[in-house]
N, C-alpha and C positions, 0 to 999 in steps of 0.2 A: 565711738560711733554713730554715722549717720543716720537718721531717722526721716522718716515718709510713711506717708499713711494715701492708701488708696480709697476714695471714696465711690461710690457708683450708686445709680438713681434708681427708680422706679424702673422695674422688669429684670432689672441686670439678673436676680437674683434666678431667673430660668435661663442663663444662659447655660448650652447642651440641649435646651430642652425646646425653649422658643426659636422659632422659624432657624433651622438649621445654614440657610441656603446664606443666610448674610451676617448670621452668628456665627456658624460653629457649632459641632458638635461636643465642646468640652467645656465641663463645666469651670467659673470660676473657680473654685477651692479647688481645679486639681490646674491651673496655669498657673496660681498662687504657687501652690505647693514646688510647683517645680522655678518660678521666680525668687523664691525663697530663699530656696537647695543654690541657685545660681549664683545671688546676693548674700554670700553669709554675712559677709561685712558690711551691711543695712539693716537696720534693724526695720520690717516693713509690718505696718499692720494694714487693716483691713476694714472697713466699714462701709456697710451696704442699704440702703432706707426706702423704702417706695413712699416716703414722706416727706415734703418739701420742709418743713421746720427742721426734722431731724435732721437732715440735710446741713442746714445755716446754722442748728446747734452746734455740728459735730465739726464746721470751718469755721465759727468760734471758737472754741474747745482746742485746736490744733495749730490756729493761724499766730499763733505766735508763739507755741515751742516746740515745731519739728521743722526738722531742714528743708521742705517740700512737702505739698498733695498736688496728688493727681488727682483732677476729675473728672467723671466721664459722670454729666447729672441727667442723662439720656434726655426722656419728652423735657425736663425741666427746663433744659439746656434754652430751648426757644420758647418759654413762658414767663420765667419766675426770674421777675425784677427783682427780687427779694434775696433770690440767689448772687446774683452779677452783684446787687451791693457790698453781700457778705464777702464775697471774693475781692471786692474794690478796698472794703475796711480790714482788712486781716497785712499781715505782713510777713507771711510767709507765701515764699514763690508760689503758684498753683499752674499747672498744665493742664490747658483742658481736652480730652481724650474723647476720641470716639472710633467704638470699632469699625462702624461703617463710613465709607464717604456718603459725609449727607448732603454735599452737593449734588452727588447720585440720584438724590431719591427726593419723595415729595418738596415743595418749593418752599413750605411753610419750615422745612429744617434747615434752612438756609440762615437764616436770622438766630442767631448767641447770643443771650445777654451776657454770658460770662468771657467772650473770646473780647473786650476791651479793657479786659482788667489782667489776664491771662498773665502770666509769661510766656507762650508758646498756643499751639493746635495743632495736634495730630491727629491725624485721621486718615480713616481706610486702610489702616495695614493690620485688622482682624485684631487680634489679641496681641499681636504684638504692638500694636500701636501704645500698651501698657509701655513696655519694654526698653520702646523708644524715648518713653517718658522719662523715667528710670532713668538713662542714661542724660539725657540732657543737663541731668544734676550734677554729671561729671563725677559719679560716686566707683570709688574703686568694685572688681568684682573679687 
């Protein structure tokens, strides 16, 4: 069985409550339950933190033992050289995901320290961005 982990950064624990016009009204837990039910042949773990160092630690932990990492570092995408370096330092492929189209937003969101070392980047498709990332690993449903 393939093993993936979704790692979400700051404020994504508020999905379903935070700015529903941008992020939707579904909580990530509700979404995750649907994804796990759809991809029964894939072990999907989930981690969320508002703390940069915890995200780096989780990348280090998963970066040599998982088949794929789906990373939405949220605001840290645009500010954290440390998270970018962590992605560069690990063997497991990382797909960078964003719920919104960051290029339709403030200019500071156009820079990513993760993208140069990611397998790919998916953004702007709402929570479906995560499912597209799962599909990018070419796993059986």
